[in-house]
C-alpha positions in Angstrom: -57.9 6.4 74.3 -58.7 6.8 70.7 -60.2 10.1 69.6 -63.5 8.5 68.6 -63.8 6.9 72.1 -63.1 10.2 73.9 -65.8 11.9 71.9 -68.3 9.2 72.7 -67.5 9.4 76.4 -67.8 13.2 76.3 -71.2 13.0 74.5 -72.5 10.6 77.1 -71.4 12.7 80.0 -73.0 15.8 78.4 -76.3 13.9 77.7 -76.4 12.6 81.3 -75.9 16.2 82.6 -78.8 17.4 80.5 -81.1 14.7 81.7 -80.3 15.6 85.3 -81.1 19.3 84.6 -84.5 18.3 83.0 -85.4 16.2 86.1 -84.6 19.1 88.4 -86.7 21.5 86.2 -89.7 19.2 86.4 -89.4 18.7 90.2 -92.6 19.7 92.0 -92.5 21.7 95.2 -95.0 21.6 98.0 -96.4 25.0 99.0 -98.6 26.0 101.9 -100.8 29.1 101.5 -103.2 30.8 103.9 -105.5 33.4 102.3 -108.8 34.1 100.7 -109.8 32.2 97.5 -111.1 34.5 94.8 -112.7 34.0 91.4 -110.2 34.0 88.6 -110.4 36.0 85.4 -111.9 33.1 83.4 -115.2 31.4 84.3 -114.9 28.6 86.9 -111.4 29.5 87.8 -110.3 29.9 91.5 -107.1 31.5 92.6 -105.4 32.5 95.9 -102.5 34.9 96.5 -99.8 33.7 98.9 -97.8 35.7 101.5 -95.0 35.5 98.9 -97.2 37.6 96.6 -97.5 34.7 94.1 -100.8 33.8 92.6 -101.8 30.1 92.7 -104.4 28.5 90.5 -106.5 26.2 92.8 -109.2 25.4 90.3 -108.3 21.7 90.5 -109.3 21.5 94.2 -111.9 18.8 95.0 -114.8 20.3 96.9 -113.9 23.8 96.0 -113.9 26.5 98.7 -116.4 29.3 98.4 -114.7 32.5 97.0 -114.3 35.6 99.2 -116.1 34.2 102.3 -113.6 32.6 104.7 -109.9 32.3 104.5 -108.5 28.8 103.8 -105.2 27.0 104.6 -104.1 24.9 101.8 -101.1 22.8 100.7 -100.5 21.6 97.2 -97.8 20.6 94.7 -96.6 23.1 92.1 -97.0 22.0 88.5 -95.6 23.1 85.2 -99.0 22.4 83.6 -100.9 25.2 81.8 -104.6 25.9 82.4 -107.4 27.6 80.6 -107.5 30.0 83.5 -104.2 31.5 82.3 -103.6 32.8 85.8 -101.2 31.7 88.5 -99.1 28.7 89.2 -101.2 25.5 88.8 -101.4 23.5 92.1 -102.1 19.8 92.2 -102.9 17.4 95.0 -104.6 20.2 96.9 -105.7 19.7 100.5 -107.4 22.6 102.2 -109.6 23.6 105.2 -111.4 26.8 106.3 -109.8 29.0 109.0 -111.7 31.2 111.5 -110.6 34.3 109.5 -113.2 36.1 107.4 -112.3 37.5 104.0 -112.8 41.3 103.5 
């Protein structure tokens, strides 16, 4: 192979490796959390702390749960999005339901 061809092949392999890493970094992960939703620091923000001690921003939930009344079980997809709430990992596609447990 000529030197120029070798460099072109090397550059293409490098670029394809970078593209694979970007796709992995953007991959969403499904999480399931059971806990008490609480009001966030900012107005109209809703967060929940998981058993893993991570805070999740659930402000995007449709039919938002009432804060600090009953625990909820939810699942959602993690997102790299930012939020005006500036608190917790933003969850999308949230599905939740109340449990029998009361919040303290």
